Each structure stands twice: as structure tokens, then as C-alpha cells.
N, C-alpha and C positions, 0 to 999 in steps of 0.2 A: 504493500500500500504506500509506503514512504517513497519508494522510487517512482511510482505512478504519480504521486502528488508532486514530486520534484519536477517531473516532465511537464505536468500540467501548469506549473508555475513558471516555466521558461518564458522569457519575454516574447519571443517570436510566437509561442503558442497562444499567448493572450491576444496579441495584436492581429493574429491570423484567424481570429474567431470566425469572421464572415466567410472567408475563402476556405478555412479549415472545415467549416460545416459543409460547404459544397464538395470538398474533397471526400469527406466521409460518405456523402450520398453517392458520389461517383464510385467509391470503393465498394459500397453495397451493391450498386448496379453491376459492377464487374464480377463480384463474387457470385451474384445471382445468375449471371450469364454462365459462369463456370458450373454452377449447380445444375442449371437446365441442361448443360451438355454432359453432365455426369462426371465432370472433372473435379468437383468440390463436394464434400459432404454437407448435409443439411446443417450440421453443427457450426460450420464456418459462416453460414448465412445468419444463423441465430446470433452468433457472437458479434457479427458486423452490425446487425440491427440493434443489439443491446448497446453497442458502443455509441450509437446515436444518443441513446440514454435520455437522462433527465433534461439535457440541454434543449431538446426539441420542444419541451413544454413552454419554452420562453419565446416561441414563434407561433404565429397564428396558422401559418401553412407549414406542413401539410395538414395539421390538425388531427384531432382524435379519430375522426371517421376514416381517414386514409391510413393512418398508422394502424388502426384496428383492422382494416381490410388487409393490410400487409401481413399482420400477425395471423389472421384467419387463413390466408392462403399458405403461409408457412406451416401452420398447424396441419392443414389438409394436404401438405406436400404437393401443392400445385405450383411446381417450379416455373412453368411458362407464365402462369397468371401473375405470380410474384414478380418475375422478371419484367413483364409488361408494365405493371404498376410502378415498380421501383424506377424503371427507366423514365416513365412519364413524370414522376415526382422530381427526379433528379434534373431533367431538362427544364421543368417549370421553375425550379429554384435558380438554375443557371441563367435562364432567359428572363426571369421575373414575370413570366406570362400570367402567373396566378394573380398578379395585381390588377389585371384588367380583363381576364377571361374567367368567367364564373364556372365554365366547364372543368377547369383544372381542379376544382374543389370536390368534384364528384368521384366516388369510388368505382363507378361503372366503367367498363372497358370502352375506350374511345380510340379511334385510329389516330396515330400521331399527326397525320396530315390535317385532321380536323382541329387539333388543339395546340400544336406546337409550331411556333415561329422561331426557328433556330437562330435567325438573325434579328434580334429585337430592334425596334426603331430607336435610334439614339440621336438622329440628326434633325429632329423636328418635323419630319414628313408624315408622321402617323396622324390619323384622324384624331380630333379632339376627344379626350377622355378625362374623367375625373381623377385627380391624384389620389393615391392610396396611402394610408398610414395604418398603424396599429395602436390600439389603446390598451394600456396595462390596467387590469382590474384586480385590485387587492381585496380579497373577500374572506370572511369567516365561514362562508357556506361550504358544506362538504363537497369534496371533489366530484362526487356522483352527480351534482347539480350543475357543474360548470358548463357542460355541453348545452344544457337547457338555457343557461344565462347568456351564453354566446349567441344562441339562436334568437333570444329575446332582443338583444342589441341589433341583430341583423334585421329583425322585423320592424325596427324603428326607422329604417331607411326610407327616404322620400325622394321623388324625382327632382325636387327642388334643391336637394343637398348638393353642395359644391364639391364635396369630398366623400370618398368611400373609406370605411375603416372596418377592421376586424378586431375583436377583443382577444387579449391574451390574459388568461386568468391564473392567478397564483394565490396561495393561502397563507403566506408568511412574509415577514419583513425581509428575511434573508433571500427568499426567492424573488421578491420585488427588486432588490438591489441587483441580483444577478441578471434579471431580465433587462433592467435599464442599462447595465454595462454591456451585455452581450448582444442585444437586439437593437441595432441602430434605427429600425423602422418605427420604434415606439415614439410617438409624438405627444401623447396625452396620458394622464394617469388618473384613474378614479379609485379613491381609497375609501372602503367601507370599514368602519370601526369594528373591532372585535377579532381581528385576524391574529394569527400566532406570530411569535418571535422567530423561532427556529424552523429551518427547512426540514421536511421529512426525508430529503435526499442526502446522501453522503458521497456523492460523486466527487472525485478529486478536482475536476475543473471548477466545480462550484465552491469547494473549500478554498481553492486558490484565489478565486475572485473575492471571496469574503475576507480572506486574510488581510488584504490591503485596506479593507474597510473596518478593521478591528476597533479603531478609535470611535467610530460611529456606534458599533454594537456595544462597546463597553459603557457608553453613556445612556443606554436606553432605560427609560423608566416606563414600565409596562402600562402605567396609568395614562401616559401620553404617547403611546406607541405611534399613533397616526401622525401627530405633529412631528415626532422625531423622524419618522420615515419621510415625510414631506421635506424636512430640512436636509436629510441625507441625499434624497434624490436631486434636490436643487444644487447641492454641493457637487454632485457628479455631473449633472446635465442641467444647467440653469435655464435652458430654453424650454424645458418641458412645462406644459400646462398641467396643473394639479387641481383636482376636484376632491373635496372631502365630504363624505356623506356620513352623517351621524344621527343617532337616535337620542342624543342628549339635547340640552338646550343650545341649539345651533346659534342663537343670537349671542349668547355669552362666548361661545367658541369663536365666532367670527370676529369678536372684539379682542381676542387674545393677540398681543403683539407678535407672538410666534406664528400666527396664521397669516402673516402679511404676504408670505410667498405663495399662498394658495389662491388660485384664480377665483374660486367660488366655494362657499360652504353651503351645503344643502341638507334638508331634513331627509333622512334615509328612506322614509316610507312614501315620500312624494312620488309623483308620476315619473317614470324613467325618461319620458320624452324630454323633460326639462334638462336632464343631463345630456342627452343626445344633442339637443339644440345648442347647449352651452359649449360642448366639445367642438361642434361645427364652427361656432362663432370664434372660439379660441384659435383654431387653425386659420380661419379666415383673417384674423387680426395679424397673423404672421405672414400669410400669403400675400396680403395686399402690398402693392408697390405704388405708392401715390403718384410719383412722377412718371414712372414707366406706364402706368395705367392711363394717365391723362395724355401722355405722348402718343399712345396707340389710338386713342379717340381723336386726337388732333389730326393724325395722319389720315383718318378716314373722312375728314370734312373737306368740302370743296372751298378752297381759299384762294383769293387773289392776293398776290404778294407785291407790295410797293415799297420794299425795303432793300437794303444793300446786302442781298444774299442770293445771287443769281441761281444757284443750284437748288434752292428751295422749290419743292414740288417736282423737280427733275426735268422741267421742260427744256432747259438749255442743254441738257445731257441727252435725253431720249430723242429729241428732234434733230440732233446733230449727226451727220454721217461720219464725223471725225472722232468723236469721243463717246459714241453710243456704247462702245464695248465696256466703258467704265460703269455705265448704268447696268448693263447685263451682268457684269461681274458682282457688283454690290447689291443689286436688287432695288426695286422701286421704293420699298418702305424706308430705306435709308434717306432718300431724298424727300419723300412725303413728310417725314418727321423733322426735316430741317426748318429752322426759323430763327430769326434774330429777335422775335417778339417775346415779351414777357407777360402778355395778356392772353385772353381767349383760352383759358384753361392751362396755360403754362405759368412759369414763375421765374423770378430773378435769382440767380445764384449769389449775386452780391448782397442783396437784401431780401432774402426769402421770407415770404409771409404765407404762402399757399402750400402747394403739394411738395415743393422742395423742402420747405420747413418741416412738414410732416414726415417726409422721408428721412430727414436728418434726425428727427426725434425718435423714429423707429430704430434707426441705426444706433442711437445712444442706448436705447433699451437693450438691443441685442448684444452690444459690446460691453455693457456694464458701465457706461459713462454717464455723465450728467448733461453734457452737450457734445454734439458731433458736427463738424463742418466738412462738407464735401469740397474736394480740391481737384481741379481738372488739369493741373500743370505738374503732377507728380509730387512725390514726397520731398523732393528738393525744394519746391515752393512751400510745402507744408512746414518744413523746418524753419525756413526764413520768415514765414508768417508768425510763428510762435516766438521766435527770437525778437523780431521787431516789436511785437505787441508787449512783451514782458521785460525787455532789457533796454536800459537807457545808456547813453554815453558815459563812460567811466565806471560802469558796473563791472564786477569781476565774475566771469563764468568759468567754473572748473570743467574742463573739456578734454575728452579723449583725443589725443593728438592724431589718432589713426581713424577718426570718424569720417563720414562722408563729407565731401568738400562743401556741401550746402551749409553745414554748420559753421565752417570757417568763413565763408562768404557772408553768412548771416551776421557774424560778429563784425566783419568789415562794414556792413551796411548800418548796423546799430551803433557802432562806436564803442562797444564793450571791450574789455581787456580779457583775452584768454589766459587762463592759468592751465597750461598743458600738463596733463598727467599721462604717464606711459603705461601701456598694456604690457603684459608679460610676452617676451619674444618666443617664437618658434623658428629659430634660425635655420633648422634643417629644411623647412619648407618655404623660407623667405616670407613669413607672414607673422602677424601679431595676433595675440589672443584678446583678452579683455583686461580692464584695469582692476588690479586688486583693491579690495576695500581698504586695506591698510594704507595704500597710496593715497586714496581719496581722503581718508581721515587725516593723514599727515598734512595734506594740503590745507584742509580747514583749520587744523590746530596751528600750523605755521602762520596762517593769516591772522588767527586770533592772537597769537603771540606778538604779531606786528601791529596789533590794534586796528586791523583792516577787515575784520570779520563782517562788519556792518556793510561793507561794499560788496560782499559776495551775494549774488542774487540767485544763481542757478547752478545745478549740477546737470551736465548734458552728456549722456552716454548712449551707446548703440546696443540694443538688446532685441534679438540675438545678433551677433556679429555676422558678417558675410560668411564666415566659415563655421558658424553654428554655436558659438560660445554664448551661453545664457547666464545672465546674472542672477544672483539671489536678490531679486529686486526689493523684496520686503526688508531684508536685512540691511541692504544699502541705504534705503530711505530712512529706516528707523535709526540707524547709527549716525547718519548725517544730521537728522533732525534732533538727536540728542545733543549735538554740538551747536546747531543753529536751527531753531524750531520753525522758522518761516521760509526755509529754502524752497525754491521751485525746482521740480525735476522735469526734465525733458528726456523722454525715452524714445529714441528713434527705433521703432519696431517695423521698419520697412519690410523685412523678410519674415515677420513673425505674426502677422495679423491672424492667420489661421489658428493660432495656439489657443484662442478663446474657446474653441470647441473640443479641446482635449482636457480631461480632468487631470492628466499628468502635467501638462504644460501651462494650464491657465494660471495657477498661483504664481508663476514666474513672469507673467505679463505685467505691464504697468498698471492696468486697470484691475487685474486680479489681485495684485499685491495691495493696491490702494484700498480695495474693498476690505481686505483682511485687516489692514491697519485701522481703517475706520471702525470696524467692529471691535477691535481691541481697545480703541480709545473710549468707546461707549461702555466697556466692561469695567465695573468698579475695581476689579482685581488689577487693572493696569496701574492705578495709582499706588497700590500696595507694592507692586513689582518695582515701580520707579523709586519709591521712597526707600525700599530695602537696598537697592543698588546705591542710592545716594549716600546712605549711611555707611555702606561698605567702602565706597571710594573716598569718603572724607571730604573736607571742605576745599582742599587744594591738591587734587591728584596730579601726579606728574604726567607729562605727555606720553612717556613709555607705558605708564599704567593705563592710560586711556586707549592707547593703541592696542594693548593686549587684552582689553575687556570688550565683551560684546555689549555695547552701550544700549541703554533703554532710555527713550525720550520721555519727557514729562508730558503725559497725555493732556494736561490742562493748558500747556503752552503751545502745543503743536498746531500749526496751520497747514493742513494737508493740501498741497497744491501740485497736482500731477498732470502732465500732458504726455500724450502718446501719439506718435504719427505712424500711420499704416500705409504702405504701398499696397492698397487693396488689389491692384492688378498683379502683384507678384505672387499671391498665394490664394486668391479667390477669383471668381468668374467675372472680373471687371475688365473693361477695355484698357489698353495701355495708357498710362499716366493717370489712372484713377487712384486717388488717394483720399485719406480721411485724417482729420485731427480730432482726437478724443480728449475730452476734458473732464477732470474731476478736481475742482479747485474751489475751496470754501470762499475765496476772495475774488471769484470770477466777476462778480457784480461790480467790483472796483476797477477791473481792467477790460470790461466788455466793450466799452466805447473804443479804446485803443486797439483791441483785437479786431474790431470791424474796420478800423482804419488800415490795419495791416492787410486785411482781406482786400480792401479797395486798392491798396498799393500793388499787390502781387497777382491778384486774380485777373484773368482776362475779362473784358466786358462783353466778349463774344464766346462764352464757354460752349463746348460741344454738347449738344443735347443727348446724343447717344451715349456719351461717356457718363453723364450724370445719371441717365437711366440705368446704365450697367452697374453703377454703385448701389442703386436701389435694388436691383435684381440680385446682386451678389449677397447683399444682406439677407434677402428672402431665402436664397438657397442655403446659406449657412445656418439660419435659424431652423430650417425644416429638415435638412439632411447633413449639416456640417459635421455632426458627431461621427457618422459613419464614413464620410468622405475623408476626414482627417485620420481616422483609424486605418483606412485603406492606404493612405499616403505613407503612414509609418510602417505598415506591413510591407509595402513595396520596397522601402528603404532597407528593412531588415532582410528581406529576400535577397536583395543585391549584395548586402554585406556578407550574408551566409554563402551564397553561391560563389562569390569571388574567393572567399577564404578557403572553401573546401575543395575547389577544383584543382587537381594536381598540376595542371599546366598553367592555367591562368594565374594561380597564386605564385608561380615561379617568377612572373614578370610584373604582376600588378598586386597591389594591396590597398585596402581602405583603412585609413588610420583610425585606430580605436580611440575610445574616450581617454584612455591612459596616455596615448600619444598626443592628444590635443589639449588635455588639461593636466598640468603638473600635479604630482601627488599631494602637495601641501594644500591644494584647493579642493581635494576630494576626501573630506574627513570621514565620509561613510565607507571608504574603502572600495567604492565602485570602480571596476576596471573597464568593462566594455559590455555592450548590449548582448553579445553572443559569446562571452567568455564562459568557460566551463563553470558549472555550478551557479551561474548568475540567474536569478529569478526576477520576475517583473516587479515583485514587491521590493527587491533590492534597488531597482531603478526608481521606484516611488520614494524610497528613503533618501536616495541620492538627490532627487528633486527637492525634497523637503530640507535637507541639511547642508549639502555641499555649497561652497562659495560659487563655483561655476559648474554647470552641466553642459552637456552637448546635445544639441537638437538632433534627434535620430534621423530626421529627413534630409540632413545635409551631410554629404559624404565626400571626404577628401580622398580622391583616388590617386595614389602615387603612380606616376608613369615614368619617372626618372630611372627606375629600375628596369624599365624596358627600353631605355636609351632615348626617350623622348623628353624634350622640355615641354612645359605646359602649353605654350602657345602653338607649337608644332602639332602636338597631339590633339588639341582642340580643333585645329584646322583639318587634320586627317579625318577625324570622326565626322566632321560636317561635310567635307568635300567628297569623301569616298563612301561613307556609310549612312549619310542622312541622319546622324545623331547630333543633336545640339546640346552643349553643356554650358555651364555658367562661367565663373571666373577661372583664372589660371594662376599658378605660382611658377617659380622656376622649375619645379619638378613634379607638379601635380595639377589636376583639374578638379573642379568642384562639381559634383553631381548633386542635383536636388530633386527629390520626389515631391509631388504635389497632388492635389485632388484630381488632376487630369490623368494621372498615370494608371496603367493597368498591368496585370501580370504579363501580358504580351510584350509590353515595353521592356520588362525585365528580361524576358527571353531574347529579345533583339539585342540588348546590350551585352548579355553574356555570350551570345553567338558571335558578336563582333570582336569582343575581347579574346575569345578563343581563336578566331581566325587570325587576328594580329599576332597572338602568341605562337601559333603554328608557323606563321611567316618568319618570325624571329628565329624559331628553332631551325627551320629549313635554311635560312640565310647563314646562320652560324655553322651549320654542318657543311654547307657547300663551300664557305669561305675559308674553312680550316683555321689554323692557329692565328693567322694574321687578322682575320675578321673577328675572331674571338677576343684578341688583344685590343683591337680598336673599340669593340663593343664595351669591354670592361673599362677602358679609359674614359669612354663617353659616360658610362654610368657613374664612375668615380667623380668626374667633373660635375655632374648634375647633383649627385647626392652628398658629396663630401666637400668639394671645393666651392662652398657657398659663402657669399659675403656676409659679414656681420651686419645686422640691422642697425641703422643709425637712430639714436634717440634725438629728441629735440635738444638743441644746444642751449641757446638763450637769445633773447632780444638784444639788439645793440643798445647801448646807453642812450642814443638819440631818441629811442622810443620807450624809455623807461623813466622819464622825468616824473611821472605820477605813479610809479610803482613802489613796492616795498623794498626795504633794504636787503632782505634775504629771500624774498619770494620772487618767482620768475615771470610774473605776468607782464604784459607789454601792450603798447598802443599799436595794434595791428592795422587799424584804420589809417592812421597817419602814414605808416610805412607804405601801405597799398597805394594811397593817392600821391605820395611823394614820387613814385615811379612815373607819374604822368608828365613830370618835367624831364624832358630828354636830357637837358644839360646836367641833371643830377645823376644820370645813369651811365653805366659802362657795361661792356660785355667781356667775358673772359672764358676762353676755352679750357675745359677741365683737363685736357691732355697737354696743356702748354707748361713750360718750365715756370712761368710767372705764377701759375696757380699754387704750386708747392711753396714757392718763395713767399707769396703773399700770406699764406696760411701761417708760415713760421715767423715771418718778420713784420708783417703788416704792410700797408694799412689793411684793416679788417675787410673781409668779403661779406657784404650784407645783401641778402637776397631781396630782389625787387618785386618778386611775385611768388605765386605758388608753383612748386615743381612737383608733379605727381606722375610717377611712372606707373604704367599698366602692363603687367602686374608689378608690384603688389596692390597698387590702387590707393595708397594713403600719401599725404603730402610729406615728402622728405625735407622740404623747405617751405617756409611761409614768409610773407613779406615782413621785413625787419629782422629776420633771424640771421645770426652770424653763422657763416658756413665754416664747418670744421673739416679736418682731415678725414674723420669718420664718414661724413656724408660724401665727400669727394671719392673716397675709396669705394664706397657702395655704388656710386654712379658709374665709376669706371668698370666695375664688374658686371653691371647690368647688360643683359643681352636681349632686351626687349625692343620692339619697334616703336612703341608709343610712349612718349614722355611729355605730358602736358606741361606747358610753361617753360620748355627748354628747346632752343633752336640749335641744333647740332653745328650748323655752319658758323653761327655767331658765338655760341657758348652760353654760359650763364648770364642772365641779366642781373646786374648788381647796382646797388645804390652807392654813390661815392661818399665815403665816410667823411672826408674833409669838407665837402659841401654841406653835409648835414650838421656837423659839429661847429661849423663857423657861425651858425645862427645863434644869436645871443638869447633869444626868447622863442618860444614855440607854443602853440595852442594845443593842449592835450585833449584826449577824447571826451572829457567831461566839460570842456569849455573853459577850464581855468588856465591862466598863464603861469608858466614856471620858468624861472631863470635857468639857463643852460650855459655852462662854461664853454668857452671856445676850445 
């Protein structure tokens, strides 16, 4: 039993629940075929059917009637009948035909041609049908009555209903949790009071699911079992609509603060139709897309356009013999839905008051934010909006030096002073990780020692990073707030928007962590916790003591101000450049006016209608099926990791870096090694997510190709040009693979087959070429994997841009440096391969960067305006073998500011507008 349980708790076993279920049905189908041919005994079929076990009770299909029919045919040794039915059920699950074909639910024999469409419609060409979902019903009724209850719900269906659902009935809290975790089709939950706590089943897979929910089970008070279950289900899947049916005083229950997460409380004996209508209404509230719905209606109207948008209505396209092919390619609706109007059922993105405002409010509900703003210029613009709205000239922002360039440019525009903090390096792959919390605390404490803490306005970090490093967002915010309780946090989650729909990843998102901190602040125990630590630390703790302590903020002083930017298009079904700004800020009412000014500054006055609509639709999809889609994306990533690792030839030349290779040991206090390491269970991963300073997003995979003799850029080009496989970023010796809600198991198969083909080609080339080829290959691998340049840290700002900085802290006036380069007489160029370069570094005058220098890869600025160029940076640049370096002209060299011209000025205006004397 123990080994079976261990297998059931493997990470890939859990995340493969949907496809694993399909595989089990296919296995049953295959064994049944062997039984029908006489190649397998009946006992093998019985064992395979039993293996489906209790888990099938958490799905509406195939249901009791079909399972019963299978068992009856097995009992009667009707091998052919069993095979036919097992095959039909298996195909129905694979194709999902049961969601729209009522015949699939019947136990009678039907020809496959009548019931099975092996190629399900997935491109929008199918006739209109009502979306299907499943409702979890938690009931104290005996199991013998469940089929009758399911039939009663079925009889409530009306032709007016917008959606179709089937009931999944369970009798205990444990089974309800398992069903919500394992069945992504569940979209609503009806809880009847009086159900049991423990499951009647002891299947290993159920025990493994429940093991990770032990904190929930430990706190259960049987008198409030229903409310506790509702809270637990919301913690796992916050999008679920929950209905509580009670035979107690429902008026009092509805007024209980703990019932706030319940959509409706009903009297248990009332007519079931009321529940049915409420469930339909709840799904409709999530299905509605205010802007997209109105845009579709607008496109159907006959409209004369007298505004500056010729392609609106498509006449200039479809009547043209020269560009008609564009219309044929995109389709008529794209043009019918175009308009520059903000009336007639449409709305203004700059000042939304109608359906865009409603769409944004619905997105706020979905993402757990207080406000959401749609952005049509990408998250680069979202970041600059937030920085402009919240940061003033002279403010100090603690900033990851390796963050996206939009943050650096945002500080140039706002006039704030960046205090750059460094992420831990991964020199082997020429990339950086994330910024250790100790480094961030050190920056705050140093500024406090300088008497400049009041100038610190924001901590600005990337979560998760391009390469998948996830912060412990709650801990970062809590410990920073313990030092300065009114800090603003900007979390750039461009690549992490999907994480809201994973119970594993959600607590590490900005909004997820903010919600947890908010709940902690309301808990009276938070004050006790704070006072206890204050007493332990004493009145004047040393900086070292504060750095070594997990700091607790004063909940009475905290001003929780959290902003999260999402590249919705990077992980959800939005059109390119679709982004959102998520806000949870207790002081937003004080900055709302300036936030709108930032929107006016950066947003286009002619935003793309289809892009706005896609943000609306992306929210709808994630609220209704995001949980299952994200689970599938994680499963795809784990499949890729496993197949690369276990293949004898592919693993010889390629590998995917494990969590232990991406996150240094000192930041993994849980001891977590990797997703598929021996003896690793998915509850280990859950503990890592709760405890470790940094975790790795499982959907982001660093595939090392240097061991196959490829640099990242070349390998990316090879995959795209010869094999039609597109990947994300590259490093010197790796490429980044990213799974998302779009990927399928077929994509995994394609990737593995391509890696195998490339591996075979390498093997053949090495055998043909003999010792000379093998030596050349080994030298190439050594150069890529071992002869890697050290990553340069930020040096410092030149004194000309530190007149308003601290004595010992490194912040500087990046804005003045940026605009100083506009005066050509103050600039010079220097080639990095010239003898003057080394001489200037050693003897002066100082080399001062005039602009941002950003090599791709690795994609972070190795120089910013006003930064002093050091030997470390020049050495790195000389070793770079990339084609793309933004801000650097190879023919001219580095663009530099002349230090003598800058220092000759006797006065200068600093970022906050105050004049400071400056010695010549």
C-alpha cells in the first residue's frame, strides 16, 4: 500500500489526472480487445476496471448507468459487448462528445458512426450548442438515492437555459475536495448540510490529494462543516460558485461573515428549480463578456461611417481588386467590428463608463483585484503607467537591475532614482535568477541608516522571471513592510498571469499574496505575533539581527499597496499586446486622478477594438475553464521534462535544468530538488511553494543545447527554420521552452521526435567524422558550457548624477544622464576593442554610459545611462557572440558621456527639482 501511495503522490501523477484518466480508459479498451480475442483472461479486465476505481465517481460521465452496464457485461462474460461499450466510452471521453451528444449517455448499443466524431470541432465551425459544465452536489443522502437526485436535476432543464450541466454527487467533505481538485469541469457546487467528514474510499490517489489539504481537514469543526468546506473549496478554486442549502435558520446563516464567499444561501426544503435557476445565473455572470458582446451586436448593425477609419465596415478592402485578399484572409467580422466611435453601444478605453468599465470590473473579480485597467500597448506600457502614476521626481525605487527595460525607461520618464539590486547569477547559462530578500532588506536598512528611508517609494520586481524564478511574494512584502509600512510594490507578472488558476501557484502571485496579507492583518493574532517579535528584537536591533530575522510588520501601521501587471497575451487567449494592470491599494483613492493621467499619457486614443474584446474573452475563458487549462499546461511541461530525461539518446545531448540547477540550495529551505527527482511527491512541491524563498515555474523549461554543440541563438533558428518549432528566449547555451494553455500532448510528441532526430544526426556526424570531428565537437561544447563570461553587476552612477544621492547608497539620477546624451557635444564614442578602452578604464577619464546597452541574449541592461563602465562589463561584451545588442553601434563603439563636460558644470538640477552645488 505504501509504495502505491508513493506512486500516486508523484507530481506528474497528480498533474496528469485528466490525461491519466483517458489513458486508463484506453488501457481498459485495449485489454478488453485482448479478452475478446482470447489473449487476456477475464481477471485482467476486472483489474483494469477496478483501477478506474473511486476516481470515476468524481465525473458525471460515464456515470452509474454505463459503469453498471460494463460490470453487467463483464459478469455475463460478454466480451464483445464489453469491448463495444468500453470503446464507445473511451472515445467519448477523448473527443468530449458526451458534452453535446445525449446518445453517449445511453447504455444501449449504438454504431460508432452514429455517435462518435473522432475529430471534434475545435476551430469554431461547429453549429451553435450550449456549453456544458458539471455541478458538484455534496449531500447527506444515501448513495442509493444519488442516481435519482441526478435525474431530478436533469428534469429541471429548460429550452431557455443557456447552459447544460450534469450533477456529480458525493457524500463527504473529503470526496468534495477530491472532486474539485481532480475534475476541472466542475463549475458550481451545491452543499446540503449534514454530509460526512471522511470519505468511504481509501484509494491511494484520493489519500494523496487529501494529504496536501491536511491543514484544511485539521481545522474542521463538524458543527460548521458546510462553511468550512465552502472556504476550503474557494481556497483551491476561487472561481467556483457555491450554493449552501440548509434546514437551519438560513437568515442567520446568510449573515455569518464566513458565508461571504457563498453565492447564495437557500432553505433546503424549497423548490429545487430555484437552485437550478441560480446555478444558470451564476455561470451566466461569468460567461458574459460586456465589451465583446456589444462589439458583436455593433458589427451586425448597418452603419454609415464618417470618421477617420477607412477600413471600418470593410468597404475599402472588399471593393478593392488590390487588397481584397486581406479581407479574405481576416474575414468580414474583423472589419465590421472596427470603429473609432465610443458611442452607439461601444465605450472609451481612456475613460470607460459603459461595457469596458464592466469588463474591467469583471476582470478584477476574476483576478482577485480591486481595480483592473485594460492596456492595449503591452505590459511595457502597463509598467510605465504604474510608475508614472505613483512615482515622482526624486523618489527612490528599489529595482531589479535585470528587469524588463520598460521599468528603467519608466524611471527615466518619472525622474525617480533607481536603487539597483542584483539577482543571484547563473553564470553557466549566462542568465540571472531573482533578487534575494536579504539584498532587498539590506537596501532598505542602508537607506534608513542614511536617513533617506522616507524617499523610498516602491519596490519593483519581476515575478516570475523570464526563466521561471518565482518569488515568495508574501514574505517579501511582509518583511519590507516591517521596515517601511507604506511601501508600494510593483510586481511585473508579464509571464505569470495564468498562475491565478493554479492552487499551487496562486499564493505566489501579487494578488494572491496581497489577499493573504490582508486576511492576516484582519486577524487579531497578527498583533500578538508582531508584539512578540518586537519584544524579542528589543528597542535597537542591529542591522545583522534584522537581516537574519524573518520580520513581521505591524498590522496596525501597514498600508497595503500592491500593483501587478499581466501580459495577458503571453499566457491567456488574448491578442498580442493585450495587457492588464491589477490593483489592490488601500490608498488608490488618493492616486486615482494621477493614475488616469498616466493612462491618458501612454494609452492610444485609437485602441484596437478586437484587442480589448480579446481581454474580455480571455477573462471569461479562465474563469470557466482556466483551472483545467493550467493543469494541462503543467502536465505538458512535466511530460517534456520526463521524456527528455529518460530517453537514452536525447539525454546524451540535451537536458532540462532542474529546480536545483536554477535555484541555489540556500533558497530552497524545504529541500526540494526537482519536479521529477526520485522520491519527490507533489505535496513536497506544495511545501516548497509555501516555504522556499524562490520556486521554479514548472511550465518554463531551460533546455540546455550547448551540450549538443549549439549556442542558443543557432538552435532556436534551427528549430524554427527546419522543424517549425518556435521557442522563447535564448542564452549562450540554452533555449527557453514554455508550455501554455495552447499546448497538447501532440506538441510534446513533435518536440521529442525532433530532439531525437537532431541527436541521431549528431551521432551519425561524429561517427563519420572520426577523431577529428569528435575533437572539434568536444571543443565546441567546452567553449559553450565552460568558457562562459562572468556576468557583470551594476557598477555605480558617476558622481555627476549623484548630487542628490546618499553617501553610501548607490542610487542615481538616471533621468538627467539619459537626457544629457541629447547634447552631441557632451558625447563621444569608443570602440571596446581599441587600446584606448583599457587605458581609459585604468587611468581615466571615466567611461560613462550615455544610454542603455542591452544584449539579446541575455536581455537585461548591462549598462544604463550615467553608469560608469568597468573592466567587468567590457570583458563581458567582448565575449558576447550575439547578433543583437540594443544601444550599441559596433562600427562606432560605445556611446559615452564626456566626464569633463559634465563635471565642469558648477550647478545642476536634480531629479526632484532642487539645485545642488557640484564641484568642478
